[in-house]
Every structure is written in C-alpha cells, then in structure tokens.
VEXGUVO-946207 format. One line per field, with one value per residue (C-alpha): x, y, z negated; residue in three letters. Coordinates in Angstrom, 3 decimals. Each point is the difference from the previous one (the first is absolute). Layout:
u c(X ...)
v c(Y ...)
w c(Z ...)
residuo c(ALA ...)
% end
This chain:
u c(56.191 0.197 0.236 -3.560 -2.360 -3.411 -2.580 -2.845 -2.696 -2.485 2.401 2.717 2.888 2.951 0.637 3.096 2.220 0.565 -2.871 -1.989 -2.843 -3.268 -2.406 -3.253 -2.234 -2.946 1.660 -0.345 -3.109 -1.187 -1.334 1.619 1.459 1.670 1.496 1.568 1.812 3.103 0.721 0.900 -2.488 2.050 0.674 3.727 1.624 1.147 3.498 3.666 2.100 3.776 0.614 3.422 -0.739 1.765 2.977 0.372 3.068 -2.137 -2.851 -3.446 -3.532 -3.203 -3.689 -3.224 -0.761 -3.539 -0.588 -3.725 -3.284 0.347 3.434 3.298 3.177 2.801 3.667 3.333 3.031 3.660 2.493 3.102 3.044 2.119 -1.133 -3.658 -0.127 0.843 -0.506 -3.131 -3.333 -1.309 -3.646 -0.522 -3.360 -0.623 -2.558 -2.698 -2.253 -0.529 3.421 1.919 3.238 1.230 0.608 2.575 1.541 0.606 0.683 1.461 1.601 -0.486 2.678 -0.536 -0.711 -2.413 1.574 -1.774 0.336 -2.133 2.856 1.247 3.553 1.670 -0.321 3.300 -1.674 -2.938 -1.114 0.451 3.721 -0.578 -3.297 -2.677 -2.701 -3.630 -2.215 -3.693 -2.991 -2.593 -2.792 -2.346 -0.236 3.481 2.414 -0.396 -1.897 -3.698 -3.090 -2.782 0.805 -2.675 1.104 3.233 -0.005 2.258 3.139 -1.817 -1.043 3.365 1.899 -2.244 0.297 3.767 0.272 -1.984 2.240 3.136 -1.370 -0.818 3.419 1.918 -2.147 0.725 3.700 1.119 3.687 -0.285 -1.440 3.262 1.207 -0.225 -3.047 -0.327 -2.856 0.744 -2.094 -0.468 -2.632 -3.448 1.865 0.542 -3.430 0.565 3.362 -0.755 -3.391 1.345 2.987 -2.297 -2.243 3.019 1.177 -3.445 -0.257 3.332 -1.047 -3.145 1.717 -2.320 1.209 3.642 2.259 1.392 3.592 -0.625 3.161 -0.777 -2.091 0.833 -2.102 1.282 -1.620 -3.147 -3.367 -0.094 -1.221 -2.050 -0.761 3.686 0.835 -2.508 1.358 3.263 -1.152 0.215 3.583 1.046 -1.666 1.629 3.677 0.218 0.945 3.211 -0.627 -0.224 3.163 -1.247 2.257 -2.510 1.038 -3.295 -3.745 -2.613 -2.680 1.527 -3.141 -0.122 -3.765 -0.382 2.256 -1.963 -3.246 1.371 1.116 -3.355 -1.795 2.178 -1.801 -3.509 1.659 1.666 -3.253 -1.798 2.637 -0.369 -3.770 0.558 2.279 -2.125 -3.070 1.959 1.372 -3.484 -1.470 -2.394 -2.619 1.218 3.688 0.356 -1.879 2.177 3.148 -1.046 -0.828 3.481 1.497 -1.696 0.583 3.675 1.034 -1.814 1.771 3.505 0.582 -1.899 2.108 3.131 -1.570 -0.908 3.703 0.523 2.887 0.392 -1.354 2.225 3.170 -0.044 3.013 -1.842 -3.238 -2.899 0.074 -1.288 -3.600 -1.678 2.713 2.869 2.113 -0.290 -0.343 -1.777 2.914 -0.672 -3.652 0.875 2.500 -2.343 -2.772 2.144 -1.446 3.383 0.629 -3.462 0.363 3.180 -1.531 -3.148 -2.437 -2.694 -1.152 0.554 2.532 -0.311 2.188 -2.893 -3.617 -2.156 -2.941 2.194 1.418 -3.432 -1.180 2.834 -0.855 -1.541 3.250 2.310 0.180 0.367 3.110 2.112 3.026 -2.026 0.811 3.737 0.556 -1.057 2.550 2.802 -0.802 0.539 3.404 -1.390 1.950 -1.724 1.603 -1.724 1.903 -0.790 1.559 0.270 -1.177 -3.434 -2.976 -2.917 1.299 2.771 2.762 -1.005 -3.347 1.447 2.752 -2.384 -2.391 2.874 0.892 -3.599 -0.671 -0.730 2.033 2.170 3.220 -1.395 2.289 3.121 -0.997 -0.813 3.285 2.045 2.070 -0.481 3.260 1.431 -0.894 3.195 0.372 3.737 1.415 -3.166 -2.750 -3.273 -2.480 -0.583 -1.013 -1.669 -0.345 -0.758 -1.155 -0.820 -1.879 1.679 -0.679 2.176 -0.060 1.340 1.685 -1.077 -2.654 -3.650 -3.043 1.642 3.371 1.062 -0.637 1.744 2.844 0.235 3.459 -0.918 -3.256 1.828 2.592 -2.826 -1.651 3.276 0.744 -3.455 0.319 3.508 -1.126 2.002 -3.240)
v c(16.361 1.581 2.747 0.835 2.552 -1.204 2.694 0.040 1.200 1.178 2.065 0.811 -1.253 -2.276 -3.168 -1.517 -2.988 -0.900 1.771 0.036 2.185 -1.401 -0.656 1.829 -3.029 1.921 -0.360 -3.757 -2.087 -0.918 -3.306 -2.962 -1.487 3.107 1.188 -3.207 -1.072 1.434 -3.007 0.189 -1.223 -3.170 -1.872 -0.278 -3.314 -1.535 -1.331 0.847 1.794 0.389 3.535 1.318 3.650 2.438 -2.232 -2.822 -1.301 -1.613 -2.467 1.537 -1.130 1.968 -0.682 -0.464 -2.216 -0.544 1.059 -0.495 0.224 2.545 1.198 -0.355 1.632 0.986 -0.351 0.572 -1.757 0.548 -2.492 1.084 1.102 -1.844 -3.419 -0.492 -3.560 1.062 3.764 1.170 0.639 3.517 0.923 3.712 1.685 3.577 1.993 2.349 -1.745 -1.111 0.904 -2.422 -1.579 0.086 3.719 -0.872 -2.586 2.602 3.091 -1.162 -3.332 -2.071 -1.311 2.803 3.712 1.653 2.749 3.099 -1.362 -3.003 -2.478 -1.929 -0.005 -2.363 1.008 -0.810 0.337 -2.295 -2.109 -2.961 0.515 -1.751 -1.876 -1.498 2.679 -0.109 3.042 -0.813 2.139 -0.160 0.277 -0.963 2.690 1.375 0.257 -3.068 -1.984 -0.526 -1.013 1.017 3.202 0.144 -3.183 1.477 3.325 -0.639 -1.886 -3.152 -0.511 1.113 -2.358 -2.946 0.528 0.419 -3.199 -1.784 1.578 -1.239 -3.518 0.051 1.470 -2.745 -2.616 1.511 0.651 -2.521 0.718 2.990 -1.962 -0.122 3.557 2.264 2.236 3.726 2.467 3.661 2.968 3.711 2.623 -1.595 -3.296 1.047 -1.598 -2.783 -1.373 -0.517 -1.518 -2.372 -0.886 -0.844 -2.109 -1.982 -0.402 -1.236 -2.395 -1.497 -0.175 -2.024 -2.005 1.234 -0.614 0.081 1.379 3.289 0.654 3.584 1.538 3.700 2.948 3.592 3.153 3.209 3.362 -1.847 0.864 -2.578 1.750 3.029 1.110 0.656 1.036 2.842 1.603 0.856 1.852 3.454 -0.576 -1.305 2.933 2.481 -0.969 -3.122 -2.128 1.963 0.304 -3.801 -0.663 0.104 1.044 2.463 3.406 1.802 -0.395 0.799 1.816 3.116 1.529 -0.475 0.435 -2.850 -2.298 0.797 -0.774 -3.331 -0.917 0.965 -2.074 -3.026 -0.626 -0.573 -1.832 -2.475 -0.375 -0.851 -2.596 -1.540 -0.212 -1.652 -2.674 -0.581 -0.557 -2.255 -2.135 -0.328 -0.615 2.872 0.658 3.591 -0.899 0.647 3.292 1.090 -0.937 1.919 3.006 -0.149 -0.308 3.189 2.014 -0.841 0.450 3.289 1.268 -1.402 -0.525 2.789 2.794 -1.621 -0.605 3.672 0.926 -1.697 -2.069 -3.715 -2.020 -2.921 2.088 3.223 1.339 0.536 1.363 -2.197 0.078 -2.241 0.130 -1.883 -2.633 2.488 -2.304 -0.837 -3.737 0.174 -1.864 -2.967 0.005 0.082 -2.825 -2.339 0.624 -0.818 -3.049 -1.734 0.452 -1.218 -3.026 -1.068 0.603 -1.912 2.839 1.783 2.744 3.739 0.767 3.009 0.898 0.112 -1.146 2.785 -2.225 -2.402 2.992 1.317 -3.367 -0.061 3.320 -1.805 -1.926 3.030 0.833 -3.544 -0.838 -2.880 0.106 -2.361 -2.751 0.216 -1.432 -3.499 0.112 1.220 -2.682 -2.583 1.403 1.665 3.236 3.347 3.033 3.377 2.476 3.538 2.625 3.148 2.588 -1.577 1.849 -2.310 -3.048 1.809 -1.556 1.801 -1.766 -3.328 0.134 1.083 -2.896 -2.496 1.426 -0.270 -3.548 -2.385 -3.214 -2.033 1.827 3.525 1.211 -1.351 1.543 3.373 0.013 -0.885 2.834 1.474 -0.964 1.261 -2.327 -0.225 -1.000 -0.362 3.215 2.004 0.576 -0.472 -0.222 -0.742 -3.432 -1.172 -3.739 -2.537 -3.626 -0.114 3.330 2.905 3.563 1.633 3.705 0.345 3.316 2.165 -2.369 0.700 -2.239 -2.454 -0.879 -2.366 2.765 2.803 -2.024 -3.207 -1.051 0.523 -1.925 -2.993 0.133 0.121 -3.082 -1.908 0.988 -1.153 -3.347 -0.524 0.703 3.212 1.846)
w c(-8.644 2.032 2.266 0.285 -1.626 -1.088 0.679 -2.480 2.336 -2.581 -2.111 2.545 -2.077 0.398 -1.915 -1.481 0.687 3.594 1.554 3.169 1.111 -1.202 2.829 0.308 -0.406 1.382 3.371 -0.281 0.092 -3.476 1.163 -1.715 3.145 1.400 -3.272 -1.159 3.175 1.602 2.145 3.686 2.545 0.369 -3.229 -0.767 0.675 -3.253 0.501 0.354 2.568 0.350 1.254 0.998 -0.720 -2.309 -0.883 2.540 -1.842 -2.713 0.076 -0.377 -0.711 0.407 0.211 -1.891 -2.961 -1.185 -3.608 -0.275 1.794 2.817 -1.171 1.814 -1.293 2.352 -0.915 1.693 -1.476 0.842 -1.322 -1.867 1.948 -2.558 -1.245 0.911 -1.313 -3.550 -0.210 -1.844 1.654 -0.631 0.517 0.729 -0.602 1.064 -1.988 1.175 -0.806 3.552 1.465 2.183 -1.170 3.598 -0.486 -2.662 2.307 2.708 -2.121 -3.311 -0.878 3.129 2.374 2.509 -0.035 2.381 2.079 1.252 3.520 -0.932 -0.021 -3.003 -1.325 -2.460 -3.649 -1.753 -3.401 0.675 -2.929 2.321 -0.582 -3.321 0.294 2.169 0.012 1.058 0.337 -0.509 0.948 -2.761 -1.108 2.836 2.659 -0.671 2.921 2.195 -2.647 0.519 -1.888 -2.317 -1.842 -2.658 -1.764 -1.380 -1.782 -2.982 -0.944 -1.061 3.601 1.368 -2.290 0.791 3.750 -0.158 -2.023 2.722 2.616 -1.741 -0.294 3.721 0.768 -1.779 1.696 3.417 -0.664 -2.630 0.594 -2.369 -2.932 -1.919 0.670 -3.065 0.455 -0.721 0.460 0.761 1.010 -0.471 -0.780 -0.423 -0.104 -3.607 -0.256 2.533 -1.109 -3.721 0.842 2.647 -2.174 -2.891 2.238 1.197 -3.608 -1.034 2.935 -0.981 -3.647 0.669 2.760 2.695 3.517 0.989 -2.772 1.308 -1.187 -1.156 -1.477 -0.117 1.131 0.850 0.359 1.560 -0.777 -0.937 -1.459 -2.784 -3.165 1.118 -3.552 -0.611 3.556 0.128 -3.174 1.726 3.085 -1.655 -1.138 3.393 1.750 -2.381 0.225 2.152 -2.995 -0.577 -3.737 -0.232 1.984 3.573 2.866 1.467 -1.293 0.465 -0.234 2.607 -1.983 -1.543 -1.478 -3.779 0.165 2.483 -2.010 -3.161 1.819 1.214 -3.511 -1.462 2.630 -0.727 -3.319 1.429 2.893 -2.361 -1.945 3.239 0.884 -3.456 0.498 3.378 -1.409 -3.084 2.132 2.335 -2.833 -1.479 3.459 -0.518 2.633 0.417 0.176 3.733 -0.221 -2.923 1.898 3.091 -2.161 -1.526 3.466 1.160 -3.162 -0.405 3.592 0.303 -3.135 0.465 3.729 1.760 -1.576 1.410 3.403 0.237 0.003 3.358 -1.330 0.681 -2.955 0.954 0.101 -2.004 1.903 3.275 1.401 1.036 3.768 2.779 -1.136 -2.771 -0.354 -0.506 2.200 3.678 0.499 3.343 1.583 -2.296 1.021 3.682 -0.409 -1.870 2.521 3.019 1.819 0.224 -3.733 -0.944 2.264 -1.799 -3.430 0.908 -0.647 1.980 -2.333 0.157 -2.726 -2.260 -2.958 -2.462 -0.017 -1.415 -0.936 -1.972 -1.826 -0.926 -1.282 -2.547 -1.658 -2.950 -0.505 0.145 -3.713 -1.309 -2.005 1.338 -2.287 -2.190 2.531 -0.672 -3.527 1.098 2.810 -2.238 -2.584 2.749 1.024 3.111 0.352 0.549 1.650 0.114 2.152 1.084 2.214 -2.074 2.544 0.522 -1.485 0.717 -1.915 -1.790 -2.040 -3.210 -0.228 1.065 -2.588 -2.765 0.514 -0.120 -3.425 -1.163 1.188 -2.847 0.240 -2.393 0.929 0.127 -2.809 1.700 3.318 -1.524 -1.913 3.079 1.502 3.452 1.671 3.286 2.872 2.009 3.649 0.190 -1.437 0.695 -2.560 1.883 -2.857 -3.652 -1.282 -3.196 -0.492 -2.716 0.004 3.699 0.140 1.799 1.071 2.643 0.833 3.541 0.678 2.912 1.313 0.548 0.061 2.394 -1.482 2.835 2.552 -1.907 -1.534 2.072 -1.170 -3.644 0.448 1.460 -2.777 -2.541 1.516 0.049 -3.612 -1.089 1.766 -1.373 -3.576 -0.332 -0.737)
residuo c(MET LYS LEU HIS PHE LEU TYR ILE CYS TRP VAL LEU CYS TYR ALA SER ALA GLN LEU VAL PHE GLN PRO ASP LEU SER ALA HIS SER THR THR GLU THR LYS LEU LYS TYR THR THR PRO ASP VAL LYS PRO LYS VAL GLY LEU ASN THR PRO THR LEU CYS ASP PRO SER VAL LYS GLN HIS SER GLY TYR LEU LYS VAL GLY TRP GLU LYS GLU TYR PHE PHE TRP LEU HIS GLU SER ARG SER LYS PRO ALA THR ASP PRO LEU VAL LEU TRP LEU THR GLY GLY PRO GLY CYS SER SER GLN LEU ALA LEU LEU ALA GLU ASN GLY PRO CYS ASN MET GLY LYS ASP GLY ASN VAL THR ARG ASN PRO PHE SER TRP THR THR ARG ALA ASN VAL MET TRP VAL ASP GLN PRO ALA GLY THR GLY PHE SER THR GLY LEU LEU ASN LEU ASP HIS ASP GLU LYS GLY VAL ALA GLN ASP MET TYR LYS PHE LEU GLN ALA PHE TYR LYS ALA LEU PRO GLN TYR LYS THR ASN PRO PHE TYR ILE PHE GLY GLU SER TYR ALA GLY HIS TYR VAL PRO ALA VAL GLY HIS ARG VAL TRP TYR GLY ASN LYS ILE ARG GLU GLY PHE PRO ILE PRO LEU LYS GLY ILE GLY VAL GLY ASN GLY LEU THR ASP PRO GLU GLU GLN TYR LYS TRP TYR PRO ASP MET ALA LYS ASP GLY GLY LYS SER GLU GLY GLY THR LEU GLN HIS GLY VAL ILE THR SER ALA VAL GLU ILE ALA ALA MET LYS ALA ALA SER TYR PRO CYS VAL ALA ALA ILE LYS ALA CYS ASN MET GLY TYR SER LEU LYS GLY THR ASN ALA THR ALA ALA CYS ARG ALA ALA TYR VAL MET CYS ASN TYR ALA GLU VAL VAL PRO TYR GLU MET THR GLY MET ASN PRO TYR ASP MET ARG ILE LYS CYS GLU ASN GLY ARG LEU CYS TYR ASP PHE SER ASN VAL GLU ARG TYR LEU ASN ARG PRO ASP VAL GLN GLN GLN LEU GLY VAL SER LYS GLN TRP GLN SER CYS ASN MET ILE VAL ASN ALA LEU PHE GLN GLY ASP TRP MET HIS ASN TYR GLN THR SER LEU PRO ASP LEU LEU ALA SER ASP ILE LYS VAL LEU ILE TYR ALA GLY ASP VAL ASP TYR ILE CYS ASN TRP LEU GLY ASN LYS LYS TRP THR LEU GLY MET ALA TRP PRO HIS GLN LYS GLU TYR ASN ALA ALA PRO ASP LYS PRO PHE MET MET GLY SER LYS GLU VAL GLY ARG LEU ARG THR ALA ASN GLY PHE SER PHE LEU GLN VAL TYR GLN ALA GLY HIS MET VAL PRO MET ASP GLN PRO GLU VAL ALA LEU TYR MET LEU ASP SER PHE ILE GLU GLY LYS ILE)
% end
C-alpha cells in the first residue's frame, strides 16, 4: 500500500489495503518451474553500484544482495543531505503485496519527484533531508528483486528474508552499523513492518548475527489488524469519518440501504477473519483456505460497494481515473526501464510497479493480525508510530486508530486514557496525535493513502519529530 486494486478473478471484487489486480493464473503455466520464477534471463549480479541519479548531490548505493537460495533483493540507498555519518538509517518497505518500493522513492518520500515529461526534479521534502534512506524491493519477484516466488507467502518468510538482507547489507556497507535504525512502510507494510521489526528484535535478543540498532518503526495507512479494520468500512463510506473527527466532510455512499447492508455483512466478515486467525495460530490444516475465504467474503461485502461509486479508494475526495491504479505512474515505469538508468542501478530486469503473482500468493496471509508483534518491541523501548491520512478509504484512519486502542499491552490503559492533541507544524494544526509510553497514533489531515505524496512537508516533519523523540 498501495495504489493498486487487486482483482479477485473468480468473484469480480476488489480487495483492501494497498491493492493490485490479481493475475489470472490460468494464463500462466502451472508447471512448477514456470510459476515460481520471475527472474530475468540473465541472473542479477550480486554487488554494489554507486549511481548518480535522482539526487547527485548525495552519495548513493544500489544493487543486489543475496538473501537465500535463488533470491536476490534489490535496494537503492540515498544518504542524508544533512549528516550522513550520524543521521539514522531508514528502511522503507512498500506494500502490495508485491509492489516496488522504488515507486515510493520516485513519487512519495524520495529525493526526487518524477515529472510528467519523464525528468526528475529535486524533492525539498525528501526523507533524506533527515536520514539515510534505502528503498528495498521485496519479497522475491517484486520490482527489480528476483528469485523463487513460492517459498514466501506469509510474513514469517518475509521477515526471515529481510533479516538476512539486513545482515548482508551491514556486511557490505559496515559504515552504517552504528546509525540508529528505523523501519517504515505503508499499506500492506502494515503486515511487513511489524513482522520485520519483530524479527530484528528477536535476532538481537538471542544474539544472532550482527546486532541491528533498531530504535523505532512506523506504519502509514496500513493493514495491520484486519479484524478491526474491516468493521469500520461502513462508517467511513457513510460520512468519511466526520462523526469521529475526520476532516472529510462527506461520505461516498449515500444510500442508507447500502450502508445497512455493509454493516450487516461486517458481522460474518469479522467471524471469518476470527476463524482465519484461530486456524493460523493453531496451525490448522485448513487455515489458509479459511483465510482465503475471509479475504473473498470481506472484500466483496465491504470494498466492492465503494468501488462501484467510481471514487478513488485511496483518496475519497477524487474520482478513480487513469485505469485500475487510479493514478498515472507510467512515467515512473518508463524512467526505471530506461537503459541508462538501469545501467547505473546495476539491473537488467523489466520493472513493473507490482507483481501480480506475488500478490496472489499472499492471499492466505491477508487477514492475519500483526499488531501482536508490537508489544515485544514496546517493552524493549522500540518506539511504534501508526499514522494515517484521514481521506483514505482502503486503509482508513478509523480502523487503524481503533485497533491501536484495542491492542493488549502493559500500558494499554495509559494509552487509551491519553488525549488526542493537536499535532502542530509551526502555527498550523496538521493532525491529531495520541501517544503514551512509546506508542503513538497520528491522524494526518487531508492526506490519502500515501501521506508523503499528499502532504510531503507534514510527512517529513512527522519523521523528524519521531526521530527527535517529540512523538
């Protein structure tokens, strides 16, 4: 999450979080070899490059690091514009699942913005203003990354591979070993970020590999606790969250009958999600089937009615135009597939924003709850920030805020009793913040699914405030 609808081919419905169209797997060979690979004809060269693209004023690293048998993850790092030797290192993970983080680099929080003419311009609100930032394509098959697809289809595999990637990264670039480390992401990274953060925490706990100096994690408009998230679609569709304090002054679905139907359908939807997570926790043989059933049922009931209005599910203020993505990022695709750009990055693979097969393979993971990974982090003084633009429907702020209130942890009472205070950027109120004992929720005013794209200055201020301990 992130810009991309997931088409459920057998029920013709849209899914939630950061979505992409699901592929029609019948169009692909079902043989083991053809389904599990999305590697280029020439294997990627594992190693580092020093491109001068995007922001030539800072030092950059890009390339492939091996994370396992037949898996190579691609990353592109830009050093901080301020103090690269001491500024934090931020890992950014885009959601999907299966969507490339390079899209965020060029359209959200990276050092350059992609113009309609295909040229890049300096982004004054890049997160590299405050930190060294690397954008990683994962899991295997996503963006420029390559490898076997059918080995990873849940967050256990994702977390393990990202832990291997980080160990390889610090070995290849040891100069970043002492920089404070943060993990951020959005949309389906509401699964990724807690899982990877917990894997890093656990690796440090058992003294496995190099100790990674993890200081905090952040999730923007994420799908983290689907059971709670799906309850709030009817309310968001009805009045845009206005009754709960949102800045959107209207809903999208005006029919009382439709809203009533969505609310009625939310009860069996939540029951199906519960069954999914119960089976998963018990490692039941039907857990994946139950989770896929919940995925279909809930999205058909709670997302399709919104999609039928023609409005953008990532920004309820505007219509969904430019095809299935609702946004036109064809200029990003053209740029990343230019031979001169690929030569500097050290890649030779056709880039696409999202890999449809990767997305389909994660359907059984969709409804799993990952807020359960957070209490261990908080108990170890690793800060957690959940933020959400308040005009997003697909991973709306209502559901995200509600699950933070329902999360069981030692300081739940203090967090729930904390006030929602104005989040001020200078003299301007740009959101509302609730925080206690290292756990924070930030409602970002007038931002959609991609806060750094819609409110870039606010997003940078948020990052700086989090790093500085003001959040």
